[in-house]
Kinemage of the C-alpha trace (Angstrom):
@kinemage 1
@onewidth
@group {chain A} dominant
@subgroup {mainchain}
@vectorlist {calphas} color= white
{ca met a 1} P 140.791 -0.662 150.526
{ca ile a 2} L 140.117 -3.010 153.421
{ca gly a 3} L 142.396 -5.897 153.344
{ca ser a 4} L 144.523 -5.631 150.531
{ca gly a 5} L 147.796 -7.721 150.472
{ca ser a 6} L 148.626 -11.357 150.287
{ca lys a 7} L 146.075 -14.105 151.647
{ca ala a 8} L 146.229 -15.027 155.191
{ca tyr a 9} L 143.687 -16.458 157.805
{ca val a 10} L 143.259 -17.395 161.179
{ca leu a 11} L 142.447 -21.255 161.971
{ca leu a 12} L 140.631 -22.078 165.141
{ca glu a 13} L 141.105 -25.195 167.084
{ca asp a 14} L 137.354 -26.424 166.122
{ca gly a 15} L 138.231 -26.443 162.449
{ca ala a 16} L 136.588 -23.026 161.865
{ca trp a 17} L 138.776 -20.690 159.938
{ca phe a 18} L 138.441 -16.905 158.765
{ca ser a 19} L 140.063 -15.462 155.736
{ca gly a 20} L 142.087 -12.198 155.653
{ca thr a 21} L 145.020 -10.557 154.043
{ca ala a 22} L 148.583 -9.730 155.448
{ca arg a 23} L 150.729 -6.925 154.202
{ca arg a 24} L 153.965 -8.700 155.159
{ca ser a 25} L 155.537 -12.142 155.547
{ca phe a 26} L 155.128 -13.637 158.907
{ca leu a 27} L 155.516 -17.016 160.550
{ca glu a 28} L 152.672 -19.306 161.662
{ca thr a 29} L 151.962 -18.090 165.209
{ca pro a 30} L 149.720 -19.954 167.433
{ca gly a 31} L 147.868 -18.626 170.629
{ca glu a 32} L 144.711 -18.378 172.536
{ca val a 33} L 142.381 -16.478 170.176
{ca val a 34} L 140.383 -13.825 172.319
{ca phe a 35} L 138.660 -10.513 171.332
{ca thr a 36} L 138.418 -7.150 173.367
{ca thr a 37} L 135.615 -4.602 173.085
{ca asn a 38} L 137.769 -1.389 173.308
{ca leu a 39} L 137.100 1.110 170.721
{ca thr a 40} L 140.207 2.753 171.287
{ca gly a 41} L 143.540 2.175 173.235
{ca tyr a 42} L 145.029 -0.455 171.142
{ca gln a 43} L 148.568 0.511 172.089
{ca glu a 44} L 147.718 -0.327 175.761
{ca val a 45} L 145.934 -3.307 175.068
{ca phe a 46} L 148.757 -4.757 172.831
{ca thr a 47} L 151.435 -3.814 175.293
{ca asp a 48} L 149.623 -5.086 178.357
{ca pro a 49} L 151.260 -8.210 180.033
{ca ser a 50} L 148.019 -9.752 180.555
{ca tyr a 51} L 147.789 -10.765 177.037
{ca val a 52} L 150.970 -13.026 176.593
{ca gly a 53} L 150.321 -15.924 174.708
{ca gln a 54} L 146.993 -14.460 173.031
{ca ile a 55} L 145.961 -13.618 169.675
{ca val a 56} L 143.815 -10.384 169.932
{ca val a 57} L 140.782 -9.679 168.094
{ca met a 58} L 139.935 -6.056 167.715
{ca thr a 59} L 136.000 -5.626 167.733
{ca ala a 60} L 136.648 -2.190 166.573
{ca pro a 61} L 135.828 -1.694 162.817
{ca met a 62} L 139.105 0.117 162.369
{ca ile a 63} L 142.449 0.637 164.409
{ca gly a 64} L 145.607 2.447 163.773
{ca asn a 65} L 143.981 5.686 163.076
{ca tyr a 66} L 145.903 7.974 165.750
{ca gly a 67} L 149.259 5.888 165.460
{ca ile a 68} L 151.335 4.875 168.083
{ca asn a 69} L 153.564 6.947 170.620
{ca glu a 70} L 156.059 6.414 173.134
{ca glu a 71} L 154.176 7.515 176.384
{ca asp a 72} L 151.148 5.008 176.235
{ca leu a 73} L 153.080 1.666 176.519
{ca glu a 74} L 152.076 -0.365 179.375
{ca ser a 75} L 155.199 -2.429 178.979
{ca glu a 76} L 158.297 -1.895 176.833
{ca lys a 77} L 157.233 -4.053 174.009
{ca pro a 78} L 153.986 -5.730 172.455
{ca gln a 79} L 152.871 -9.018 174.679
{ca val a 80} L 150.238 -10.000 172.098
{ca arg a 81} L 151.226 -13.106 169.808
{ca gly a 82} L 149.286 -11.548 166.917
{ca val a 83} L 146.402 -9.213 166.088
{ca ile a 84} L 143.358 -9.640 163.757
{ca val a 85} L 141.273 -6.659 162.690
{ca arg a 86} L 138.786 -5.798 160.095
{ca glu a 87} L 140.650 -2.625 158.818
{ca leu a 88} L 144.092 -1.252 159.424
{ca ser a 89} L 144.261 2.574 158.934
{ca arg a 90} L 146.621 3.327 156.103
{ca thr a 91} L 147.340 6.812 157.759
{ca his a 92} L 147.383 8.157 161.259
{ca ser a 93} L 146.934 11.489 162.537
{ca ser a 94} L 147.620 12.629 165.977
{ca trp a 95} L 149.971 15.677 167.585
{ca arg a 96} L 151.464 12.735 169.882
{ca ala a 97} L 152.014 10.077 167.181
{ca thr a 98} L 155.728 9.021 166.521
{ca gly a 99} L 154.614 6.597 163.887
{ca ser a 100} L 152.087 4.129 162.608
{ca leu a 101} L 151.081 1.164 164.364
{ca glu a 102} L 151.505 -1.212 161.422
{ca gln a 103} L 155.292 -0.292 161.346
{ca trp a 104} L 155.416 -0.563 164.859
{ca leu a 105} L 153.856 -4.126 164.856
{ca ser a 106} L 156.240 -4.809 161.908
{ca asp a 107} L 159.420 -3.704 163.499
{ca arg a 108} L 158.841 -6.148 166.593
{ca gln a 109} L 157.577 -8.914 164.360
{ca ile a 110} L 154.032 -9.177 165.574
{ca pro a 111} L 151.806 -10.680 162.840
{ca ile a 112} L 148.593 -8.548 161.850
{ca val a 113} L 145.907 -10.157 159.524
{ca glu a 114} L 143.357 -7.679 158.253
{ca gly a 115} L 140.413 -7.954 156.283
{ca val a 116} L 138.706 -10.665 158.727
{ca asp a 117} L 135.149 -10.808 159.312
{ca thr a 118} L 136.000 -9.578 163.136
{ca arg a 119} L 132.318 -9.495 163.713
{ca arg a 120} L 131.406 -13.173 162.624
{ca leu a 121} L 134.834 -14.125 164.425
{ca thr a 122} L 133.619 -12.747 167.522
{ca arg a 123} L 130.243 -14.068 167.689
{ca his a 124} L 131.767 -17.575 167.143
{ca ile a 125} L 134.148 -17.026 170.161
{ca arg a 126} L 131.198 -15.922 172.072
{ca ser a 127} L 129.141 -19.248 170.817
{ca val a 128} L 131.749 -22.046 171.136
{ca gly a 129} L 134.211 -20.047 173.851
{ca ala a 130} L 137.957 -18.769 173.600
{ca met a 131} L 140.304 -21.341 172.047
{ca arg a 132} L 143.788 -22.176 170.607
{ca gly a 133} L 144.338 -20.946 167.106
{ca ile a 134} L 146.780 -19.815 164.869
{ca val a 135} L 147.251 -17.219 162.144
{ca ala a 136} L 149.124 -18.014 158.828
{ca arg a 137} L 149.610 -16.650 155.317
{ca gly a 138} L 148.007 -18.665 152.361
{ca asp a 139} L 144.647 -19.397 150.608
{ca ala a 140} L 143.419 -22.076 153.197
{ca pro a 141} L 144.690 -23.957 156.255
{ca ser a 142} L 147.242 -26.754 155.334
{ca glu a 143} L 148.099 -29.794 157.410
{ca asp a 144} L 151.304 -28.350 158.699
{ca val a 145} L 149.494 -25.393 159.920
{ca gln a 146} L 146.833 -27.888 161.507
{ca ala a 147} L 149.667 -29.822 162.877
{ca arg a 148} L 151.595 -26.633 164.574
{ca leu a 149} L 148.030 -25.665 166.311
{ca glu a 150} L 147.575 -28.825 167.781
{ca ala a 151} L 150.899 -28.897 169.168
{ca ser a 152} L 150.673 -25.616 171.168
{ca pro a 153} L 149.633 -25.411 174.549
{ca ser a 154} L 146.374 -24.946 176.025
{ca met a 155} L 146.088 -21.605 178.516
{ca glu a 156} L 144.489 -23.787 181.261
{ca gly a 157} L 147.241 -25.146 183.536
{ca leu a 158} L 149.782 -22.799 181.992
{ca asp a 159} L 151.844 -20.844 183.911
{ca leu a 160} L 152.687 -17.478 181.781
{ca ala a 161} L 153.473 -15.346 185.021
{ca ser a 162} L 156.831 -16.385 185.175
{ca gln a 163} L 157.545 -15.500 181.624
{ca ala a 164} L 155.712 -11.778 181.983
{ca thr a 165} L 157.454 -10.884 185.300
{ca cys a 166} L 160.609 -8.636 185.501
{ca pro a 167} L 163.875 -10.299 185.605
{ca ala a 168} L 164.930 -8.505 188.587
{ca glu a 169} L 164.112 -6.630 191.851
{ca his a 170} L 164.055 -2.793 191.300
{ca ser a 171} L 162.546 0.292 192.774
{ca val a 172} L 160.371 2.998 191.528
{ca gly a 173} L 159.169 6.199 193.043
{ca asn a 174} L 160.336 8.677 195.421
{ca pro a 175} L 162.822 7.306 197.922
{ca ala a 176} L 161.546 9.487 200.685
{ca ala a 177} L 157.743 8.557 199.756
{ca lys a 178} L 155.622 7.942 202.731
{ca tyr a 179} L 154.734 4.444 201.971
{ca his a 180} L 156.656 1.532 200.835
{ca val a 181} L 154.667 -1.102 198.836
{ca val a 182} L 156.263 -4.146 197.550
{ca ala a 183} L 154.756 -5.454 194.393
{ca leu a 184} L 154.684 -9.150 193.184
{ca asp a 185} L 154.924 -8.682 189.597
{ca phe a 186} L 153.406 -11.430 187.478
{ca gly a 187} L 152.945 -9.096 184.413
{ca met a 188} L 152.344 -5.511 185.747
{ca lys a 189} L 150.995 -2.654 183.784
{ca ala a 190} L 153.101 0.352 183.966
{ca asn a 191} L 149.976 2.584 184.829
{ca ile a 192} L 149.617 0.672 188.178
{ca leu a 193} L 153.024 1.963 189.202
{ca arg a 194} L 152.274 5.768 188.182
{ca met a 195} L 148.950 5.235 190.251
{ca leu a 196} L 150.942 4.260 193.237
{ca thr a 197} L 153.666 6.503 192.979
{ca ala a 198} L 151.149 9.294 192.399
{ca leu a 199} L 149.723 8.400 196.013
{ca asp a 200} L 153.309 9.014 197.888
{ca cys a 201} L 154.243 5.495 197.569
{ca arg a 202} L 157.661 4.022 196.754
{ca val a 203} L 157.429 0.705 195.245
{ca thr a 204} L 159.683 -2.112 195.102
{ca val a 205} L 159.059 -4.534 192.293
{ca val a 206} L 160.002 -8.225 192.999
{ca pro a 207} L 159.653 -11.200 190.412
{ca ala a 208} L 156.830 -13.339 190.827
{ca ser a 209} L 158.919 -16.198 192.275
{ca thr a 210} L 160.171 -13.935 195.244
{ca gly a 211} L 159.651 -15.722 198.924
{ca thr a 212} L 158.462 -14.676 202.041
{ca asp a 213} L 161.745 -13.986 203.428
{ca arg a 214} L 163.093 -11.610 200.917
{ca ile a 215} L 159.777 -9.831 200.986
{ca arg a 216} L 159.505 -9.590 204.649
{ca ala a 217} L 163.413 -8.015 204.735
{ca leu a 218} L 162.242 -5.338 202.503
{ca asp a 219} L 159.993 -4.346 205.324
{ca pro a 220} L 157.011 -2.987 203.262
{ca asp a 221} L 154.137 -0.959 204.468
{ca gly a 222} L 151.879 -3.160 202.040
{ca leu a 223} L 151.945 -5.938 199.571
{ca phe a 224} L 150.487 -5.232 196.134
{ca leu a 225} L 149.707 -8.461 193.921
{ca ser a 226} L 149.612 -7.537 190.209
{ca asn a 227} L 147.953 -8.465 186.937
{ca gly a 228} L 148.976 -10.966 184.709
{ca pro a 229} L 148.486 -13.893 182.161
{ca gly a 230} L 147.395 -17.348 182.284
{ca asp a 231} L 146.087 -19.943 184.780
{ca pro a 232} L 146.284 -18.521 188.317
{ca ala a 233} L 146.113 -22.144 189.893
{ca ala a 234} L 149.298 -22.777 187.849
{ca val a 235} L 151.317 -19.878 189.499
{ca asp a 236} L 151.585 -22.188 192.631
{ca tyr a 237} L 154.794 -21.042 193.806
{ca ala a 238} L 153.415 -17.410 194.590
{ca ile a 239} L 150.070 -18.808 196.759
{ca pro a 240} L 152.217 -20.043 199.870
{ca val a 241} L 153.966 -16.835 199.934
{ca ile a 242} L 150.705 -14.608 199.645
{ca lys a 243} L 148.781 -16.576 202.543
{ca glu a 244} L 151.690 -16.168 204.981
{ca leu a 245} L 151.960 -12.321 204.448
{ca val a 246} L 148.362 -12.108 204.271
{ca glu a 247} L 147.864 -13.776 207.799
{ca ser a 248} L 150.710 -12.030 209.277
{ca ser a 249} L 148.523 -8.807 208.761
{ca val a 250} L 150.443 -7.262 206.029
{ca ser a 251} L 148.128 -5.025 204.058
{ca thr a 252} L 147.589 -6.396 200.673
{ca phe a 253} L 145.629 -5.310 197.417
{ca gly a 254} L 145.334 -7.629 194.274
{ca ile a 255} L 144.401 -6.629 190.860
{ca cys a 256} L 143.012 -9.218 188.204
{ca leu a 257} L 145.478 -12.217 188.452
{ca gly a 258} L 146.567 -10.992 191.681
{ca his a 259} L 142.929 -10.870 192.713
{ca gln a 260} L 142.712 -14.467 191.871
{ca leu a 261} L 145.862 -15.437 193.455
{ca leu a 262} L 144.860 -13.647 196.744
{ca ala a 263} L 141.334 -15.730 196.667
{ca leu a 264} L 143.446 -18.939 195.781
{ca ala a 265} L 145.663 -18.349 198.845
{ca leu a 266} L 142.676 -18.317 201.161
{ca gly a 267} L 141.151 -21.529 200.037
{ca ala a 268} L 139.053 -20.287 197.189
{ca glu a 269} L 139.182 -21.905 193.722
{ca thr a 270} L 139.226 -20.437 189.965
{ca val a 271} L 137.437 -21.659 187.013
{ca lys a 272} L 137.959 -20.741 183.189
{ca leu a 273} L 135.577 -18.351 181.759
{ca pro a 274} L 133.994 -19.581 178.334
{ca tyr a 275} L 135.362 -16.233 176.506
{ca gly a 276} L 136.660 -14.182 179.249
{ca his a 277} L 136.044 -10.374 180.147
{ca arg a 278} L 138.120 -8.083 177.920
{ca gly a 279} L 137.271 -4.406 177.072
{ca gly a 280} L 136.556 -0.943 178.707
{ca asn a 281} L 132.882 -1.393 179.414
{ca his a 282} L 132.183 -3.858 181.749
{ca pro a 283} L 129.367 -3.109 184.476
{ca val a 284} L 130.137 -4.211 187.971
{ca arg a 285} L 128.125 -3.570 190.997
{ca asp a 286} L 129.520 -2.422 194.374
{ca leu a 287} L 127.549 -4.547 196.825
{ca ala a 288} L 127.946 -2.468 199.732
{ca thr a 289} L 126.980 0.830 198.205
{ca gly a 290} L 124.791 -0.379 195.128
{ca gln a 291} L 126.942 2.083 192.581
{ca val a 292} L 127.453 0.350 189.360
{ca leu a 293} L 131.057 0.939 188.130
{ca ile a 294} L 132.065 0.625 184.008
{ca thr a 295} L 135.425 -0.942 184.407
{ca ser a 296} L 137.958 -1.954 182.160
{ca gln a 297} L 139.012 -5.767 182.254
{ca asn a 298} L 141.336 -8.376 180.779
{ca his a 299} L 141.122 -11.851 182.226
{ca gly a 300} L 140.013 -15.631 181.135
{ca phe a 301} L 139.716 -16.885 184.510
{ca ala a 302} L 137.476 -15.988 187.592
{ca val a 303} L 137.132 -16.810 191.360
{ca arg a 304} L 134.471 -19.267 191.774
{ca gly a 305} L 131.763 -17.882 194.170
{ca thr a 306} L 128.161 -16.810 194.576
{ca ser a 307} L 126.643 -13.248 195.549
{ca asn a 308} L 128.144 -13.506 198.874
{ca val a 309} L 130.069 -16.501 199.321
{ca val a 310} L 133.514 -17.931 198.214
{ca pro a 311} L 133.135 -21.796 198.424
{ca gly a 312} L 136.321 -22.785 200.602
{ca ala a 313} L 137.306 -19.519 201.721
{ca lys a 314} L 135.313 -18.565 204.749
{ca gln a 315} L 137.313 -15.733 205.657
{ca leu a 316} L 136.446 -13.796 202.266
{ca glu a 317} L 133.526 -11.931 201.437
{ca val a 318} L 132.161 -10.842 197.897
{ca thr a 319} L 132.336 -7.099 197.458
{ca his a 320} L 131.697 -6.723 193.681
{ca arg a 321} L 129.692 -8.693 191.171
{ca asn a 322} L 129.748 -8.602 187.280
{ca leu a 323} L 126.159 -7.410 186.035
{ca asn a 324} L 126.704 -9.266 182.689
{ca asp a 325} L 127.341 -12.801 183.893
{ca asp a 326} L 127.460 -12.523 187.778
{ca thr a 327} L 130.958 -13.653 188.422
{ca val a 328} L 132.834 -12.608 191.165
{ca glu a 329} L 134.611 -8.964 190.640
{ca gly a 330} L 135.930 -8.402 194.259
{ca val a 331} L 136.714 -10.012 197.515
{ca arg a 332} L 137.752 -8.650 200.986
{ca his a 333} L 139.024 -10.642 203.971
{ca lys a 334} L 136.492 -10.212 206.616
{ca asp a 335} L 139.354 -9.670 209.458
{ca leu a 336} L 142.668 -8.841 208.004
{ca pro a 337} L 143.423 -5.576 205.572
{ca ala a 338} L 143.480 -7.454 202.310
{ca phe a 339} L 141.337 -7.272 199.170
{ca gly a 340} L 141.224 -7.612 195.575
{ca val a 341} L 139.413 -6.627 192.322
{ca gln a 342} L 139.047 -8.533 189.108
{ca tyr a 343} L 138.630 -5.669 186.990
{ca his a 344} L 141.538 -2.854 186.254
{ca pro a 345} L 141.067 0.275 188.390
{ca glu a 346} L 144.230 1.785 186.817
{ca ala a 347} L 142.509 1.198 183.259
{ca ser a 348} L 144.577 2.491 180.403
{ca pro a 349} L 142.696 1.956 178.354
{ca gly a 350} L 139.462 2.402 179.640
{ca pro a 351} L 137.329 4.389 182.224
{ca his a 352} L 138.389 5.648 185.412
{ca asp a 353} L 135.140 4.810 187.568
{ca ala a 354} L 137.213 2.369 190.073
{ca arg a 355} L 140.827 4.367 190.414
{ca asn a 356} L 139.470 5.074 194.323
{ca his a 357} L 140.645 1.541 195.192
{ca phe a 358} L 143.974 2.723 195.058
{ca arg a 359} L 143.187 5.481 197.522
{ca glu a 360} L 141.485 2.731 199.401
{ca phe a 361} L 144.650 0.599 199.515
{ca val a 362} L 146.999 3.589 200.863
{ca gln a 363} L 144.095 4.380 203.501
{ca thr a 364} L 144.805 0.916 204.901
{ca leu a 365} L 148.858 1.685 204.957
{ca asp a 366} L 147.864 4.849 206.824
{ca arg a 367} L 146.034 2.651 209.406
{ca gln a 368} L 148.526 -0.027 209.767
{ca gln a 369} L 151.031 2.651 210.467
{ca val a 370} L 149.262 4.293 213.052
{ca thr a 371} L 147.709 1.118 214.745
{ca gly a 372} L 150.092 -1.632 213.464
{ca tyr a 373} L 146.997 -3.018 211.985
């Protein structure tokens, strides 16, 4: 039976609310309400640090049917503030499963509201835009819940990278690896590290606030700028660091928030999208080859730009465009070894069309070792 349990709901800041049920008690929890079109990969979605501060609507009609395992985590805990679904599977079946999604979320005190008309909710967000919301138990929104929602912060101007970053510097990979990469961690997914270490990189992961002097002291072959949550313009402490390192010819690769920060460091602007790009089916065109990549995405902001120009950043050229809304999906420095993509080439979950970007980055490290540039 869909949505059995006590009455619950999700309330949006424009006053719209959507009824559902909850199988357990939880505290009223505010966050930005967004939706993802992933059909599978809910475990990877919920542990992606780019979802810090957000309540995620799953557009797939049922989730939880293959349970949870300990191998597919993108971070060590759920990062979402809450989950909204049409139906939460009562049973799970997978040879890899170590437990149920319901119990896993419950153990970690993540609210889940089911029995919601997620199709109607998603259409509302697409029409009006992503906005603040709150999940709560009860028959209908109360004044107290409304007040708590109104007191919650807006995503614009919010630095969440400082919350999602690692607490301390640490190293991953073979100490004798061919390449040494320093990764600025703004909320990095685990599969990024798997991809880099598989390409013979030793990765030193450093907190988002790490300064230029420390990064130079680590003597990296390249700099990686990770994905992460929140408004890129609010991560202003990282922008001068990135600018100085890029302009000193350090090979640099940015993904998602890292791509946005790379562009900001070189003079670009970012804008908040109406409802963002989240899911595993976003088509992107490579402007150099004409190839269309089906990509995994999770972001609410984008670099402002046209088909071939990034205003304010004359050194950048646009390399990729989104075929749904024509937003900028990739940029490259015209003279220096630095590039970024808005989507997630490491996927997890999602298609593997764009994984070659990691090899492209490693090729720049090869050239730098040979030529010094």
